[in-house]
VODRENKOL-916392 format. One record per residue (C-alpha): residue number from 1; residue in one letter; z, y, x. Coordinates in pm, whole numbers, plus 32768, in hexadecimal, padded with zeros to 4 digits. Each point is the difference from the previous one (the first is absolute). Last residue first. Layout:
(pt NUM a (Z Y X));
...
END
This chain:
(pt 307 r (527D A00D 62EE));
(pt 306 s (8008 7F7A 8164));
(pt 305 i (816C 803D 8056));
(pt 304 w (804F 7FA6 8168));
(pt 303 v (8118 7F01 7FFA));
(pt 302 s (8125 7FF5 80F0));
(pt 301 n (80BE 7EBB 8029));
(pt 300 q (8147 7F6D 7F86));
(pt 299 n (7F5B 7EE1 7F42));
(pt 298 e (80C0 8031 7EBC));
(pt 297 l (8048 8170 803B));
(pt 296 d (7E90 805A 8029));
(pt 295 i (802A 8159 809A));
(pt 294 c (7F11 8119 7FA6));
(pt 293 e (7EDE 80C4 8096));
(pt 292 p (7F0C 8106 7F82));
(pt 291 v (8108 80BC 7F36));
(pt 290 l (7F7B 815B 7FAD));
(pt 289 s (7E88 7FC5 8014));
(pt 288 k (8038 7EA2 7F74));
(pt 287 p (8083 8096 7EBC));
(pt 286 f (814D 7F7C 7F81));
(pt 285 n (7FCF 7F11 7EDB));
(pt 284 y (816B 7FFA 7F8B));
(pt 283 k (801F 7E87 800E));
(pt 282 t (7F17 7FE3 812C));
(pt 281 v (80C9 80EB 80DE));
(pt 280 q (8142 7F67 7F80));
(pt 279 n (7FA0 7E99 8053));
(pt 278 c (7F4E 8063 8142));
(pt 277 s (8147 807E 8091));
(pt 276 p (800D 815D 8097));
(pt 275 t (7FF1 8019 8180));
(pt 274 t (8154 7FDD 80A3));
(pt 273 p (8152 80AC 8026));
(pt 272 g (803B 802A 7E8D));
(pt 271 d (7FC6 80CD 7EC9));
(pt 270 e (7F4A 7F69 7ED8));
(pt 269 i (7F8F 805F 7EA1));
(pt 268 v (808E 8160 7FF8));
(pt 267 l (7FBF 8073 7E9B));
(pt 266 w (7F8C 8168 7FE3));
(pt 265 s (802B 8090 7EA3));
(pt 264 g (7F03 807F 7F01));
(pt 263 n (7FD0 7EBC 7F44));
(pt 262 i (7FD4 7F38 813F));
(pt 261 l (7F9E 80A3 814A));
(pt 260 k (7FF8 7EF1 8108));
(pt 259 a (80BD 7FE7 8149));
(pt 258 i (7FDF 7F60 8159));
(pt 257 w (80FC 8012 811C));
(pt 256 r (7FF4 7FC0 8174));
(pt 255 g (810D 7FCF 8105));
(pt 254 g (8147 8088 807D));
(pt 253 y (8158 7F9E 8079));
(pt 252 n (7FDD 7F8A 8168));
(pt 251 e (8136 80BE 806F));
(pt 250 i (80AC 80CF 7EF5));
(pt 249 t (8024 8177 8036));
(pt 248 p (7E89 803D 7FFC));
(pt 247 v (7FC8 7F63 7EA8));
(pt 246 n (7E87 7FCA 7FEB));
(pt 245 f (7EFB 7FEF 7EF0));
(pt 244 d (7E8A 7FC3 7FF9));
(pt 243 g (7EFE 8045 7EF3));
(pt 242 i (7F3C 7F7F 7ED6));
(pt 241 a (7F9B 808A 7EAD));
(pt 240 f (7F42 7F8F 7ECA));
(pt 239 d (7FBF 80C6 7EBD));
(pt 238 g (7EC1 809F 807F));
(pt 237 e (8001 7FDB 8178));
(pt 236 i (8136 8085 80AB));
(pt 235 r (8050 7FEC 8171));
(pt 234 t (8156 8042 809A));
(pt 233 k (7FF7 7FE2 817C));
(pt 232 t (8172 8052 8023));
(pt 231 i (814D 7FDE 7F4F));
(pt 230 e (8141 8045 80BF));
(pt 229 i (813E 7F86 7F5A));
(pt 228 v (8148 80B1 8055));
(pt 227 e (8125 7F13 7FDA));
(pt 226 t (80B5 7FAC 7EBB));
(pt 225 s (7EEE 7F04 7FBC));
(pt 224 n (7F72 7FB2 7EAA));
(pt 223 i (7EB7 7F64 8072));
(pt 222 k (7F83 8020 7E98));
(pt 221 k (8082 8163 7FD8));
(pt 220 r (7F58 806C 8144));
(pt 219 v (7EB8 7F5D 7F93));
(pt 218 a (800A 80B4 7EAE));
(pt 217 e (8032 814D 80B6));
(pt 216 e (7ECF 7FB1 80D4));
(pt 215 v (7F34 7FBA 7EC6));
(pt 214 s (8061 8147 7F5D));
(pt 213 d (7FD2 80DA 8135));
(pt 212 k (7EA2 7F78 8037));
(pt 211 s (7F9E 801E 7E93));
(pt 210 d (807D 8167 7FE6));
(pt 209 f (805F 804F 7E9B));
(pt 208 f (7F9E 80EA 7EE8));
(pt 207 k (80B3 8005 7EB3));
(pt 206 f (7FCA 7FD3 7E8B));
(pt 205 t (812E 7F7F 7F3E));
(pt 204 s (801B 813A 7F28));
(pt 203 l (7E91 7FCE 7FA2));
(pt 202 i (8055 7EC0 7F42));
(pt 201 q (8123 80A9 7F4E));
(pt 200 d (7F1F 8125 7F9E));
(pt 199 f (7F08 7F0E 7F62));
(pt 198 l (8118 7F52 7F42));
(pt 197 t (807C 8150 7F7C));
(pt 196 i (7E9F 8064 7F9A));
(pt 195 e (7FD4 7EBE 7F3A));
(pt 194 q (8152 8027 7F55));
(pt 193 s (7FB3 816B 7FA8));
(pt 192 t (7EC9 7F84 7F4C));
(pt 191 l (7EA4 8066 806E));
(pt 190 p (7F30 80BA 7F03));
(pt 189 i (7EA7 7FB3 7F70));
(pt 188 i (7F56 8152 7FE9));
(pt 187 e (7F80 8046 7EA1));
(pt 186 n (7E90 8029 7FAB));
(pt 185 q (7FBC 7E8C 800C));
(pt 184 n (80D4 7FC3 7ECB));
(pt 183 a (8017 7E87 7FD7));
(pt 182 q (80F4 7FBA 8117));
(pt 181 q (8004 7F1E 812E));
(pt 180 k (8104 7FE1 8110));
(pt 179 s (7FB1 7FFB 8172));
(pt 178 s (80B7 8140 805D));
(pt 177 e (7FC5 8068 8164));
(pt 176 l (80C4 7FCB 8140));
(pt 175 i (7F57 8067 8142));
(pt 174 f (8083 7FD7 8165));
(pt 173 e (7F2E 80C1 80FC));
(pt 172 l (7FF5 7FD7 817A));
(pt 171 f (7F4E 811D 80B0));
(pt 170 k (7F65 7FF7 815A));
(pt 169 d (8042 80AB 814B));
(pt 168 k (80FD 7EEF 805A));
(pt 167 i (80B1 8003 7EAD));
(pt 166 p (8023 8125 7F13));
(pt 165 v (80A8 7F86 7EBD));
(pt 164 i (7F73 804B 7EA6));
(pt 163 y (80D4 7F97 7ED5));
(pt 162 s (7F5F 7FDD 7EAB));
(pt 161 v (8063 8019 7E93));
(pt 160 y (7F0B 7FBD 7EE6));
(pt 159 q (7FC7 804A 7E8F));
(pt 158 r (7ED4 7F57 7F65));
(pt 157 p (7EC2 8099 7F6E));
(pt 156 t (7F38 7F16 7F1E));
(pt 155 e (7EA7 7FC4 8090));
(pt 154 g (7EE4 808C 7F2B));
(pt 153 g (7F31 806D 8129));
(pt 152 i (8111 80DA 8093));
(pt 151 g (8167 8006 7F81));
(pt 150 g (8080 7F3A 8127));
(pt 149 i (8130 803D 80D9));
(pt 148 y (8124 80E1 7FA9));
(pt 147 g (80F7 80DE 80B1));
(pt 146 t (811F 7FDA 80F4));
(pt 145 n (8006 802B 8178));
(pt 144 k (810E 7FBC 8102));
(pt 143 k (7FA2 8075 815B));
(pt 142 s (808E 7FA3 8151));
(pt 141 t (80CF 809C 8116));
(pt 140 i (8075 7ED7 80D0));
(pt 139 n (8173 7FC2 8038));
(pt 138 y (7FEB 7EB2 7F48));
(pt 137 l (7F56 80AA 7ED9));
(pt 136 t (8049 8172 7FE7));
(pt 135 i (7F65 80AF 7ED5));
(pt 134 d (7F04 8118 7FCA));
(pt 133 t (7F9E 8017 7E93));
(pt 132 s (7EAE 7FFC 7F52));
(pt 131 t (7FF0 802A 7E87));
(pt 130 e (7EDD 7FEA 7F0A));
(pt 129 i (7F0C 7F46 80E1));
(pt 128 v (7ED1 7F81 7F40));
(pt 127 p (7F8C 7EBD 80A0));
(pt 126 c (7EA9 800C 80A3));
(pt 125 d (7E9A 7FD0 7F8E));
(pt 124 g (7F6D 80F6 80F8));
(pt 123 r (80C3 808A 8127));
(pt 122 c (8153 7F8B 8085));
(pt 121 n (80CA 80FC 80C8));
(pt 120 i (814E 7F6D 7F8D));
(pt 119 p (7F7F 7EB0 8077));
(pt 118 n (8020 807D 816A));
(pt 117 t (7EDE 7F73 80C6));
(pt 116 f (7FF0 7EC9 80DA));
(pt 115 s (8086 7F22 7EEB));
(pt 114 l (80FF 7EE9 7FDB));
(pt 113 n (8036 7F81 7E9F));
(pt 112 v (8124 7F5C 7F4D));
(pt 111 r (7FCF 7FBF 7E8E));
(pt 110 i (812C 7FB9 7F22));
(pt 109 n (7FE0 7F18 7ED9));
(pt 108 l (80AF 7FCB 7EB4));
(pt 107 d (7FED 7EFE 7EE9));
(pt 106 s (7EEE 7F3F 80B1));
(pt 105 i (80F6 7EF9 807B));
(pt 104 d (8048 7F82 7EA0));
(pt 103 t (810E 7EFC 8038));
(pt 102 s (8110 80EF 7F8D));
(pt 101 n (80FD 8096 80EF));
(pt 100 n (801B 8141 7F30));
(pt 99 i (7F54 80E3 80FC));
(pt 98 s (7EED 7F01 8022));
(pt 97 g (7F36 7FD3 8139));
(pt 96 e (7F03 8098 80E8));
(pt 95 i (7FD8 8068 8168));
(pt 94 v (7EA1 806E 8057));
(pt 93 f (7F53 8020 8150));
(pt 92 s (7F6D 80EF 80FF));
(pt 91 t (805A 7FFD 8172));
(pt 90 r (8031 7E8C 802A));
(pt 89 e (8071 7F88 8154));
(pt 88 e (8145 7F55 7F97));
(pt 87 p (7F4E 7F4A 7EE2));
(pt 86 s (7EFF 7F6C 80F4));
(pt 85 l (7EAC 80A6 7FF5));
(pt 84 q (7ECB 7F57 7F70));
(pt 83 e (7FCF 80DA 7ECC));
(pt 82 g (7EEE 7F7F 7F1D));
(pt 81 a (80A8 8070 7EBE));
(pt 80 y (811A 80F9 8032));
(pt 79 g (8153 7F9D 8080));
(pt 78 r (811B 7F71 7F35));
(pt 77 l (8176 802D 7FF1));
(pt 76 t (80C8 7F4F 7EF3));
(pt 75 w (8137 8061 7F40));
(pt 74 n (812D 7F23 7FAE));
(pt 73 k (80B9 8073 8139));
(pt 72 p (7FE6 816E 7FA6));
(pt 71 y (7F6F 80D9 811B));
(pt 70 k (807B 8068 8158));
(pt 69 f (7F66 80E7 8102));
(pt 68 t (7F85 7FEE 8167));
(pt 67 y (7F43 80D1 80FA));
(pt 66 d (7F6E 7FC1 8157));
(pt 65 y (7E97 806E 7FCE));
(pt 64 v (7F5A 7EBE 8072));
(pt 63 i (8130 7F20 7FCA));
(pt 62 n (801C 804C 7E8C));
(pt 61 t (813F 7F6C 7F76));
(pt 60 f (803D 7FA5 7E94));
(pt 59 t (8160 7F98 7FA1));
(pt 58 m (805E 7F3A 7EC9));
(pt 57 w (8128 8074 7F30));
(pt 56 d (815F 7F6C 800C));
(pt 55 i (80BB 8140 805E));
(pt 54 t (7F19 80EB 7F3D));
(pt 53 p (80EF 804A 7EDF));
(pt 52 d (8111 805C 80FC));
(pt 51 t (814A 7FCD 7F52));
(pt 50 t (811F 80F3 8028));
(pt 49 p (8134 7F59 7F71));
(pt 48 i (80F9 8100 7F81));
(pt 47 i (8156 7FB9 808B));
(pt 46 s (80F4 80C5 7F2E));
(pt 45 p (8104 80B5 80CC));
(pt 44 s (814B 7F4B 7FF8));
(pt 43 i (80FD 8084 7F09));
(pt 42 i (8168 7FD7 8067));
(pt 41 e (80DF 8016 7ED1));
(pt 40 v (815B 807A 8060));
(pt 39 p (8114 7F39 7F58));
(pt 38 n (80FD 80D3 7F3E));
(pt 37 v (815B 7FBF 8084));
(pt 36 e (8124 803C 7F17));
(pt 35 i (813F 802C 80BF));
(pt 34 q (812C 7F7E 7F3F));
(pt 33 d (8025 7EC7 80CF));
(pt 32 p (8023 80D3 8139));
(pt 31 t (811A 80D2 7F6B));
(pt 30 h (7F99 8150 7F80));
(pt 29 k (8055 815D 8079));
(pt 28 n (7F99 8133 7F3A));
(pt 27 l (8159 808A 7FAE));
(pt 26 n (809D 7F7D 813F));
(pt 25 p (7FDB 8137 80D7));
(pt 24 y (8073 80DE 7EDA));
(pt 23 l (8152 7F59 7FB9));
(pt 22 l (80D5 80C1 80FC));
(pt 21 v (7F5C 814F 7FB9));
(pt 20 l (8017 7FCA 7E88));
(pt 19 t (8176 7FB3 8016));
(pt 18 s (8041 8133 80D4));
(pt 17 t (7F4F 80DF 7F02));
(pt 16 f (80C6 7F66 7EE1));
(pt 15 f (814C 803E 80AC));
(pt 14 v (7FA8 8163 806C));
(pt 13 a (7F9E 805A 7E9B));
(pt 12 v (8149 7F6E 7F77));
(pt 11 l (80CB 80C5 8100));
(pt 10 i (7F4C 8145 7FAC));
(pt 9 i (803A 7FCD 7E8A));
(pt 8 l (8171 7FBC 8040));
(pt 7 i (8023 813D 80D1));
(pt 6 v (7F5A 80CF 7EEF));
(pt 5 t (80ED 7F75 7EFB));
(pt 4 l (812F 804C 80D8));
(pt 3 k (7F96 816D 8029));
(pt 2 k (7FCD 8023 7E8E));
(pt 1 m (8160 7F86 7FC7));
END
């Protein structure tokens, strides 16, 4: 009897094991309409707009020392009293305006001075330099100074920041100082972080350029040829330029061009096979020393400029 019971138990175990083996492959199967699909959310990287706060600013270009920088479009640039130089030839001037876009142009001003000696070696009634740091400005090792101005003769001391840039054996200095007033003349009038940030933004646009390279590049863009353009006989006087161009691979494709520096950029007024037209020469007041002759388009004859 015991032997029979054992045999039955073994048979039952074998039966259940066989059943599980046969059913196992289908235990986790589902028909297509039973499959639950979870959609995958594709997240695109956020596009963070990078806006240049100086993109619509005015551009100042000095054609004597070949440098340029930008300043807020609602600001003004003025020379000192009695100065006869054109804006592009000025070596010392003031840019002034309001940091809050108000109509008060005396809200803030930045002085730009060119000197033969390093301002950091100033003697006499000079700004007090509290910090002086070497910085790189357009690949030029320069100085950034902070301190205060005034405090002598009853004048209220004011905080200032300056940049000193070596330029053609001279020194170009940009100076921002607080222009606010306060009752206590024993305390230094501070600059605000907003004022310093704006000043740093202006100096971040500073760069040197080569007038000849700049105007010739403008001519190439104006002609807009896929061929090699040779530019020769370039002459620059102040903010006016003239020269010849030639495209060697195209027969009889060449001539003369004239350009004028406007708001820091060279504008090619004319480029063609003949002498510049009198209309354009007169309109932009090209100097006689640069363009002594022009073409009267109405009468189709050359005119020697007498002005």
